[in-house]
VOGU-3710 file (C-alpha; in Angstrom, 3 decimals, decimal comma):
1> mnshksvigf> 24,274/-0,437/-65,822  26,303/-2,918/-64,455  27,421/-5,781/-66,230  25,624/-8,565/-64,025  22,171/-6,541/-65,243  23,378/-5,726/-68,399  23,861/-10,353/-68,857  20,403/-10,294/-67,430  19,371/-7,774/-69,956  20,969/-9,069/-72,970
11> fgcgideiee> 20,825/-12,525/-72,625  17,019/-12,496/-70,561  19,166/-15,129/-67,185  21,815/-13,856/-64,438  25,281/-14,240/-64,493  25,359/-17,115/-63,263  22,975/-19,562/-65,783  25,162/-18,904/-68,568  25,820/-22,704/-68,661  25,897/-24,633/-72,208
21> erfdkfnrvr> 24,030/-23,765/-74,932  23,578/-20,255/-72,775  27,224/-20,301/-72,665  27,767/-20,729/-76,114  25,974/-18,134/-77,237  27,175/-16,148/-74,802  30,438/-16,839/-75,853  29,703/-16,850/-79,728  28,295/-13,027/-79,301  31,368/-12,669/-76,410
31> qefmhileek> 33,537/-13,769/-80,066  31,535/-12,000/-82,324  32,543/-8,770/-79,773  36,444/-9,169/-79,474  36,788/-9,373/-83,163  35,316/-6,114/-83,954  37,395/-4,801/-81,116  40,440/-6,381/-82,505  39,565/-4,181/-86,416  39,137/-0,949/-83,886
41> eqkttvehdi> 42,405/-1,042/-82,608  44,202/-1,080/-85,249  42,462/1,410/-86,179  43,530/3,244/-83,360  46,651/5,618/-82,582  46,527/4,875/-78,157  48,571/6,428/-75,631  50,406/2,727/-74,212  51,206/-0,535/-76,235  48,492/-2,541/-74,039
51> piskvmhdmw> 45,840/-3,283/-75,780  42,365/-4,285/-74,644  41,376/-7,106/-76,400  44,710/-8,758/-74,870  43,405/-7,873/-71,821  40,656/-9,321/-72,501  41,359/-12,660/-73,787  43,882/-13,496/-71,241  40,699/-12,152/-67,857  38,800/-15,071/-70,732
61> dskgvwfwhc> 41,580/-18,127/-71,231  42,475/-17,422/-67,228  38,659/-17,538/-66,459  39,797/-14,310/-64,321  36,325/-12,871/-65,714  34,203/-14,779/-63,545  35,439/-14,191/-60,624  35,031/-10,731/-60,805  31,962/-11,545/-61,798  31,594/-13,796/-58,063
71> iesvnamlal> 32,554/-10,546/-56,323  30,461/-8,897/-58,198  27,623/-10,572/-57,639  27,244/-13,300/-54,206  24,237/-14,463/-54,696  25,968/-16,287/-57,984  29,212/-16,640/-56,577  28,755/-21,170/-55,307  27,342/-20,987/-58,980  30,035/-19,061/-60,973
81> ladhicprys> 32,487/-20,687/-59,170  31,222/-24,638/-59,646  30,594/-24,182/-63,259  33,624/-21,754/-64,728  36,560/-21,357/-62,080  36,544/-24,779/-60,468  37,073/-27,413/-62,893  39,881/-25,160/-64,399  40,985/-26,291/-61,555  39,946/-29,661/-61,511
91> vrlcsevdei> 38,985/-28,638/-57,999  34,676/-29,504/-56,767  33,585/-27,099/-54,006  33,041/-29,416/-50,857  31,248/-28,343/-47,564  35,085/-26,662/-46,045  34,901/-24,259/-48,871  31,258/-22,922/-48,749  32,729/-21,742/-45,250  35,263/-20,250/-46,354
101> lskfwredse> 33,024/-18,035/-48,719  30,533/-17,466/-46,060  32,978/-15,555/-44,226  32,936/-13,297/-47,263  29,367/-12,871/-47,459  28,757/-11,722/-44,270  31,590/-11,147/-40,944  29,278/-13,320/-38,588  28,061/-15,744/-40,887  28,126/-18,621/-38,701
111> vivekkvaee> 25,859/-17,210/-36,279  23,130/-16,559/-38,441  23,811/-20,744/-39,364  23,389/-21,962/-36,309  20,349/-19,143/-35,066  18,927/-21,096/-38,878  19,106/-24,747/-36,987  18,005/-24,000/-34,665  14,989/-21,923/-35,822  14,500/-25,083/-38,104
121> ktydeelrrl> 14,684/-27,753/-35,226  12,251/-25,620/-33,579  9,510/-25,689/-36,577  10,382/-29,690/-36,613  9,336/-30,330/-33,215  5,687/-27,617/-33,791  4,886/-29,606/-36,947  5,144/-32,681/-34,510  3,559/-30,934/-32,065  0,986/-30,197/-34,740
131> fgrasgc> 0,305/-33,536/-36,117  0,677/-35,421/-33,093  3,847/-37,692/-34,611  6,673/-38,367/-31,532  10,160/-36,526/-31,804  11,446/-38,972/-33,784  9,982/-39,935/-36,218
//
Protein backbone atom coordinates (compact mmCIF):
# COMPACT_ATOMS: atom_id res chain seq x y z
CA UNK A 1 0.00 0.00 0.00
CA UNK A 2 1.48 3.36 -0.92
CA UNK A 3 1.50 6.25 1.57
CA UNK A 4 -1.17 8.21 -0.34
CA UNK A 5 -3.68 5.39 0.08
CA UNK A 6 -2.70 4.80 3.70
CA UNK A 7 -3.37 8.47 4.51
CA UNK A 8 -6.75 8.23 2.79
CA UNK A 9 -7.62 5.09 4.73
CA UNK A 10 -6.50 6.35 8.11
CA UNK A 11 -7.80 9.91 7.97
CA UNK A 12 -10.60 9.50 5.45
CA UNK A 13 -9.06 12.08 3.13
CA UNK A 14 -6.41 12.53 0.48
CA UNK A 15 -2.91 13.77 1.23
CA UNK A 16 -3.82 17.13 -0.34
CA UNK A 17 -6.72 17.52 2.10
CA UNK A 18 -4.56 17.46 5.24
CA UNK A 19 -4.94 21.02 6.41
CA UNK A 20 -6.38 22.87 9.41
CA UNK A 21 -8.15 20.40 11.75
CA UNK A 22 -7.05 17.39 9.70
CA UNK A 23 -3.46 18.64 9.82
CA UNK A 24 -3.67 18.96 13.60
CA UNK A 25 -4.98 15.39 13.89
CA UNK A 26 -2.35 14.12 11.42
CA UNK A 27 0.41 15.86 13.36
CA UNK A 28 -0.78 14.50 16.73
CA UNK A 29 -0.75 10.94 15.33
CA UNK A 30 2.65 11.59 13.72
CA UNK A 31 4.09 12.86 17.00
CA UNK A 32 2.74 9.85 18.89
CA UNK A 33 4.28 7.54 16.26
CA UNK A 34 7.61 9.38 16.50
CA UNK A 35 7.63 9.08 20.29
CA UNK A 36 7.07 5.30 20.07
CA UNK A 37 9.72 4.98 17.34
CA UNK A 38 12.28 6.89 19.42
CA UNK A 39 11.59 4.63 22.43
CA UNK A 40 12.07 1.54 20.25
CA UNK A 41 15.30 2.94 18.77
CA UNK A 42 16.75 3.48 22.26
CA UNK A 43 16.13 -0.18 23.08
CA UNK A 44 17.44 -1.53 19.77
CA UNK A 45 21.02 -2.12 18.70
CA UNK A 46 21.70 -1.05 15.12
CA UNK A 47 24.69 -1.36 12.82
CA UNK A 48 24.70 2.34 11.90
CA UNK A 49 24.63 5.57 13.84
CA UNK A 50 21.81 7.29 11.94
CA UNK A 51 18.53 7.02 13.84
CA UNK A 52 15.53 6.68 11.54
CA UNK A 53 13.62 9.04 13.81
CA UNK A 54 16.21 11.79 13.19
CA UNK A 55 15.84 11.41 9.42
CA UNK A 56 12.07 11.52 9.77
CA UNK A 57 12.24 14.64 12.02
CA UNK A 58 14.56 16.34 9.54
CA UNK A 59 12.20 15.55 6.65
CA UNK A 60 9.25 16.90 8.63
CA UNK A 61 11.09 20.07 9.68
CA UNK A 62 12.37 20.77 6.15
CA UNK A 63 8.91 20.04 4.61
CA UNK A 64 10.62 17.37 2.53
CA UNK A 65 7.89 14.92 3.47
CA UNK A 66 5.43 17.01 1.45
CA UNK A 67 7.84 17.16 -1.51
CA UNK A 68 7.91 13.36 -1.73
CA UNK A 69 4.12 13.26 -1.68
CA UNK A 70 4.16 15.78 -4.57
CA UNK A 71 6.19 13.33 -6.61
CA UNK A 72 3.88 10.47 -5.67
CA UNK A 73 0.63 12.29 -6.49
CA UNK A 74 0.55 14.73 -9.39
CA UNK A 75 -3.07 15.51 -8.55
CA UNK A 76 -2.10 16.61 -5.06
CA UNK A 77 1.06 18.48 -6.08
CA UNK A 78 -0.30 22.04 -6.33
CA UNK A 79 -2.26 21.80 -3.09
CA UNK A 80 0.74 20.38 -1.21
CA UNK A 81 3.04 23.05 -2.60
CA UNK A 82 0.61 25.86 -1.75
CA UNK A 83 -0.35 24.58 1.71
CA UNK A 84 2.85 23.07 3.08
CA UNK A 85 5.98 23.91 1.10
CA UNK A 86 5.61 27.46 -0.23
CA UNK A 87 4.71 29.06 3.13
CA UNK A 88 8.04 27.91 4.57
CA UNK A 89 9.85 29.97 1.91
CA UNK A 90 7.34 32.85 1.86
CA UNK A 91 6.53 31.99 -1.75
CA UNK A 92 3.13 32.00 -3.41
CA UNK A 93 2.21 29.99 -6.47
CA UNK A 94 1.51 31.92 -9.65
CA UNK A 95 0.61 31.07 -13.23
CA UNK A 96 4.31 30.86 -14.15
CA UNK A 97 4.85 28.18 -11.50
CA UNK A 98 1.75 26.34 -12.69
CA UNK A 99 3.15 26.37 -16.22
CA UNK A 100 6.53 25.04 -15.11
CA UNK A 101 4.99 22.30 -12.96
CA UNK A 102 2.69 21.23 -15.78
CA UNK A 103 5.78 20.29 -17.79
CA UNK A 104 6.60 17.67 -15.16
CA UNK A 105 3.11 16.25 -15.45
CA UNK A 106 3.31 15.72 -19.18
CA UNK A 107 5.98 16.65 -21.69
CA UNK A 108 3.61 18.21 -24.25
CA UNK A 109 1.26 19.82 -21.73
CA UNK A 110 1.20 23.19 -23.53
CA UNK A 111 -0.18 21.49 -26.65
CA UNK A 112 -2.95 19.89 -24.60
CA UNK A 113 -3.78 23.20 -22.92
CA UNK A 114 -3.96 24.99 -26.29
CA UNK A 115 -6.24 22.24 -27.62
CA UNK A 116 -8.53 22.47 -24.56
CA UNK A 117 -8.73 26.27 -24.84
CA UNK A 118 -9.69 25.94 -28.53
CA UNK A 119 -12.29 23.28 -27.65
CA UNK A 120 -13.77 25.56 -24.99
CA UNK A 121 -13.98 28.43 -27.49
CA UNK A 122 -15.74 26.16 -30.00
CA UNK A 123 -18.07 24.91 -27.28
CA UNK A 124 -18.94 28.46 -26.16
CA UNK A 125 -19.63 29.49 -29.76
CA UNK A 126 -21.85 26.43 -30.25
CA UNK A 127 -23.81 27.29 -27.10
CA UNK A 128 -24.29 30.88 -28.26
CA UNK A 129 -25.45 29.66 -31.66
CA UNK A 130 -27.88 27.15 -30.11
CA UNK A 131 -29.35 29.76 -27.79
CA UNK A 132 -29.42 32.50 -30.43
CA UNK A 133 -26.94 34.87 -28.83
CA UNK A 134 -24.36 36.90 -30.67
CA UNK A 135 -20.68 35.90 -30.41
CA UNK A 136 -19.71 38.94 -28.28
CA UNK A 137 -22.30 38.44 -25.51
